C-alpha positions in Angstrom: 116.0 13.6 -124.6 116.0 10.7 -127.1 112.9 8.9 -128.9 110.9 5.5 -128.8 112.6 5.1 -132.0 115.6 5.7 -131.1 115.5 3.8 -128.2 114.7 0.8 -130.5 117.4 1.7 -132.7 119.6 2.1 -130.5 119.0 -1.8 -128.9 119.4 -3.5 -132.4 122.9 -1.0 -133.0 124.1 -2.1 -129.7 122.9 -6.0 -130.2 120.9 -5.7 -126.9 117.5 -6.8 -126.0 114.9 -5.2 -124.0 115.7 -7.8 -120.8 118.8 -6.7 -121.0 118.2 -2.6 -121.7 115.9 -3.1 -118.4 117.9 -4.7 -116.0 121.2 -2.2 -117.0 118.9 0.7 -116.5 117.1 0.1 -113.6 114.0 0.7 -115.9 110.9 -2.0 -116.2 111.4 -4.2 -119.6 107.5 -3.5 -120.0 107.6 0.1 -119.8 110.5 0.2 -122.7 108.3 -2.0 -124.9 105.7 1.0 -124.3 107.7 3.4 -125.0 109.4 1.9 -127.9 106.4 1.5 -129.1 105.1 4.6 -128.6 102.1 3.7 -126.6 102.7 5.6 -123.4 105.8 8.2 -123.3 107.8 7.3 -119.6 109.1 10.2 -117.1 111.9 12.6 -117.9 114.4 10.2 -115.8 113.3 7.1 -117.0 114.3 8.3 -120.6 117.4 9.4 -119.4 118.4 6.5 -117.5 117.2 4.0 -121.2 119.8 7.6 -122.6 123.1 6.5 -120.3 122.6 3.1 -120.6 122.4 2.8 -124.4 125.3 5.1 -124.2 127.0 3.1 -122.1 126.9 0.6 -124.8 128.3 2.0 -127.4 125.5 4.2 -129.2 125.7 7.6 -129.8 122.5 9.6 -130.2 122.2 12.6 -132.6 120.3 15.8 -132.0 117.7 17.5 -134.1 120.4 19.5 -136.8 118.1 20.6 -139.9 118.7 16.9 -141.1 116.9 14.7 -138.4 117.4 13.5 -135.5 119.5 9.3 -134.9 121.4 6.9 -133.7 124.7 5.4 -134.3 127.3 3.5 -133.0 130.6 4.7 -131.2 133.7 4.6 -132.7 136.5 2.4 -132.3 139.8 3.6 -131.0 141.6 1.7 -134.0 138.4 3.5 -136.1 139.4 6.8 -134.8 143.0 7.3 -135.6 141.9 5.7 -139.4 139.7 8.4 -140.4 141.9 10.9 -138.5 144.8 9.5 -140.6 142.7 9.2 -143.9 141.2 12.6 -143.2 145.1 13.7 -143.0 146.1 12.4 -146.3 144.6 15.2 -148.6 144.2 15.0 -152.4 140.7 16.1 -154.2 137.7 17.2 -151.8 134.2 15.9 -153.0 131.0 16.2 -151.8 129.1 13.7 -149.4 126.6 13.9 -151.4 125.1 10.6 -152.6 123.1 11.1 -155.9 
């Protein structure tokens, strides 16, 4: 289940307005506004409809894994091939930590 903050962030990532998300998801624009602003929490089926519509547009929702919840864009097929190629090249393994 996504949060209002994830919904707002996903909308920004996939570059869609509340109005367009309302049309794609079948959820009233005012409900989306209130959800994103933490004014009201819609029913689970409403949240699921928003999540499904945003996922169709390219958002990927990240569950709580000890580091927090989040959202990112899906990789394109070309990006996925590039990542696979780079991961298979070998070389020095380094930490992903940022100082």
